C-alpha positions in Angstrom: 26.7 -2.7 -19.8 23.3 -2.5 -21.4 22.6 -3.5 -24.9 20.1 -2.0 -27.3 17.4 -4.6 -26.5 17.1 -3.2 -22.9 16.4 0.3 -24.2 13.7 -1.0 -26.6 12.1 -3.0 -23.8 11.3 0.0 -21.6 9.0 1.8 -24.1 7.1 -1.4 -24.8 6.7 -2.0 -21.1 5.1 1.4 -20.5 2.9 0.9 -23.5 1.7 -2.4 -22.0 1.0 -0.7 -18.7 -1.0 2.0 -20.4 -3.0 -0.6 -22.3 -3.7 -2.4 -19.0 -4.8 0.7 -17.3 -7.4 1.3 -20.0 -8.9 -2.1 -19.2 -9.5 -1.2 -15.5 -13.1 -0.9 -14.5 -13.2 1.8 -11.8 -16.1 1.8 -9.3 -18.4 4.8 -9.3 -18.9 7.0 -6.3 -21.9 5.1 -4.9 -20.1 1.8 -4.9 -17.0 3.4 -3.3 -19.2 4.9 -0.5 -21.0 1.5 0.1 -17.7 -0.3 0.4 -16.2 2.4 2.6 -19.1 2.2 5.0 -18.9 -1.6 5.0 -15.2 -1.5 5.9 -15.8 1.0 8.8 -18.7 -1.0 10.1 -16.8 -4.3 10.1 -13.8 -2.6 11.7 -15.9 -1.3 14.5 -17.5 -4.8 15.1 -14.1 -6.5 15.1 -12.8 -3.9 17.5 -15.6 -4.5 19.9 -15.1 -8.3 19.7 -11.4 -7.9 20.4 -12.1 -5.6 23.3 -14.6 -8.1 24.8 -12.1 -11.0 24.4 -9.4 -8.8 26.0 -11.7 -8.0 28.9 -12.6 -11.7 29.5 -8.9 -12.8 29.4 -7.9 -9.9 31.7 -10.6 -10.9 34.2 -9.5 -14.6 33.9 -5.8 -13.8 34.5 -6.6 -11.5 37.5 -8.8 -14.2 38.9 -6.1 -16.9 38.5 -3.4 -14.7 40.0 -5.5 -13.8 43.0 -6.0 -17.4 44.1 
């Protein structure tokens, strides 16, 4: 069963979490927008690259199976 040190550890843990949250530097709206646009743009580019690779591999497999 639990002893008294377990009950004392929980409040100090949450105090530590609260102290760490105060240290966080949150980005402003402009930075968040820039990062979001970058993620969407990179996702689109990577999607196009994967689609091109898929098309080339599909063409190659079809070519090899038709021989």
